[in-house]
Every structure is written in C-alpha cells, then in structure tokens.
C-alpha positions in Angstrom: 17.1 5.3 -57.3 19.7 5.9 -54.8 18.2 8.8 -52.9 14.8 6.0 -53.0 16.3 3.5 -51.4 18.5 6.3 -49.1 14.6 7.5 -47.7 12.9 3.8 -47.6 15.7 2.6 -46.1 15.6 6.1 -43.1 11.7 5.1 -42.9 12.4 1.5 -42.3 14.9 2.1 -39.4 13.3 5.3 -37.7 9.6 2.3 -38.0 11.7 -0.3 -36.4 13.1 2.3 -33.7 9.5 3.3 -32.9 8.2 -0.2 -32.5 10.9 -1.4 -30.3 10.6 1.8 -27.9 7.0 1.4 -28.0 7.6 -2.3 -26.7 9.9 -1.3 -24.9 7.5 1.1 -22.6 4.9 -1.7 -22.4 7.2 -4.2 -20.7 7.9 -1.6 -18.5 4.1 -1.0 -17.7 3.8 -4.7 -17.3 6.9 -5.0 -15.1 5.6 -1.9 -13.4 2.2 -3.4 -12.8 3.3 -6.9 -11.0 5.5 -4.6 -9.1 2.1 -4.4 -6.8 0.3 -6.3 -3.9 -3.3 -5.8 -2.4 -3.4 -4.7 1.3 -6.7 -5.7 3.2 -8.0 -5.8 6.2 -10.0 -3.9 9.5 -9.8 -1.6 12.3 -11.3 -4.0 15.4 -12.0 -2.3 18.0 -11.4 -4.0 21.6 -13.7 -3.0 24.9 -11.2 -2.4 27.9 -12.0 -2.8 31.8 -11.8 -5.8 34.2 -15.2 -7.0 33.0 -15.3 -6.3 29.4 -11.4 -7.5 28.3 -10.7 -8.8 25.0 -14.3 -8.6 24.2 -14.1 -7.1 20.4 -16.6 -5.5 18.6 -17.6 -5.6 15.4 -14.7 -4.7 12.5 -15.5 -0.8 13.6 -15.5 2.8 12.1 -12.4 4.9 11.8 -9.4 6.5 9.0 -6.8 4.0 8.3 -3.6 5.6 6.9 -0.9 3.5 5.6 3.4 5.3 5.9 6.5 4.1 4.0 8.8 2.2 5.8 11.9 4.6 5.7 15.2 1.9 4.8 18.4 2.5 5.9 21.5 2.3 4.2 22.2 -0.7 5.5 18.7 -2.2 4.0 16.9 -2.4 7.8 14.1 -0.4 8.7 14.9 3.1 10.0 12.3 3.6 13.1 13.9 7.6 13.7 13.3 8.8 9.9 10.6 10.6 9.0 7.6 8.2 7.5 5.9 9.2 3.9 2.3 8.4 3.7 1.3 6.3 1.0 -2.3 6.1 1.1 -5.1 6.6 3.7 -9.1 5.7 3.6 -12.0 6.1 5.9 -14.4 3.2 7.1 -17.4 2.4 8.0 -18.4 0.1 10.7 -18.4 -3.6 9.6 -16.2 -2.5 6.9 -12.6 -3.4 5.7 -10.1 -1.1 4.0 -8.6 -2.3 1.0 -5.2 -0.6 -0.7 -3.0 -1.5 -4.3 0.6 -1.1 -3.0 3.8 -0.8 -4.4 6.2 -3.4 -3.1 7.6 -2.8 0.2 7.3 -2.4 4.0 4.5 -0.4 6.0 3.2 0.5 8.8 -0.6 0.8 8.8 -2.0 3.0 11.4 -5.8 3.8 12.1 -7.4 6.6 14.4 -10.9 5.4 15.6 -13.6 8.3 15.7 -13.9 8.3 19.5 -12.4 9.6 22.1 -13.1 6.6 24.1 -10.4 4.9 21.9 -6.9 4.9 22.9 -4.1 5.4 20.0 -4.4 2.1 17.7 -1.3 -0.2 17.7 -0.1 0.2 14.3 1.1 -3.4 12.2 3.6 -3.4 10.1 3.4 -4.9 6.6 5.4 -6.2 4.1 3.6 -5.9 0.5 5.0 -8.6 -1.9 4.6 -8.3 -5.7 0.9 -10.1 -6.7 0.0 -10.9 -3.5 -2.7 -10.4 -1.3 -2.1 -9.6 2.4 -4.6 -9.0 5.5 -3.9 -7.2 8.8 -5.9 -6.4 11.8 -5.4 -2.7 13.0 -6.8 -2.9 16.8 -7.4 0.0 19.0 -8.5 -0.8 22.9 -11.5 1.4 24.7 -10.3 3.5 27.1 -13.1 3.4 29.2 -14.7 0.1 31.1 
C-alpha cells in the first residue's frame, strides 16, 4: 500500500510539473505574440525637374527592405553599426507593403525598379507592441 501511495504521489507531482510547464510555455507564447506590431506603407515616386517638382505618381513599384537599427550600449541608435535585414518585399504599382515585426527601431529602405530614380530616402520607424504604423518611402526622379 505504501508503495502504491509513493507511486501515485510521484505521478501526481510529475503531472502537475508537466501541466505547469505547459502553462508556462503557453504564457510565454502569448507574451511573445504581443511583442509585435505591424508596419504598412507605400513607395511614393516623385517626379523631378523644375516643371514637375513635387508631382507624385501613384504608389510605385519597387522593393522594400526593413533593417534593424543597432543600439549602442547606452541605448541610443548606432548609425555606424552594421544593419541586419529583417524583412523584404517586392511591391507592385499601386500596392502597399505590410510587415509584422518585433517591437523595436527599424530603417525602411526602398529601391525603385528604374534607374531614373535616385536612391530612396530611408525612413526610421519605431514599432510598438500591438500597434499598426504607416510609413511612406519616397524616391525622387533624376530626370525632368
């Protein structure tokens, strides 16, 4: 009888430990899921030259690249540190990009598919938990 009680106690303790571990994993997954936000936006092509200055076209095609901003020891962004690409997407004319990203600071770059556009100006964004942020990356034409 004593052996059966010890065995039952061991099974009960083991079962509770497994249950607690399972709950812990579930809670950690729920917590990590809430540590993401959404970045949406568009590539905006701007015509150049004095006759067409600031005239914009429909959201343009191109490739959007999201790089993680490195943070120095004292907590400020490090502009001289190397960047790590987190996400990239090729978008069609008239379409928006959309990324689900962990919370943090990112630089959003874009490249228009034509050499008629200078490198696009990157945009720095701060993604917050469970929020959606919209960003526009602009690319200026190098021809009139």
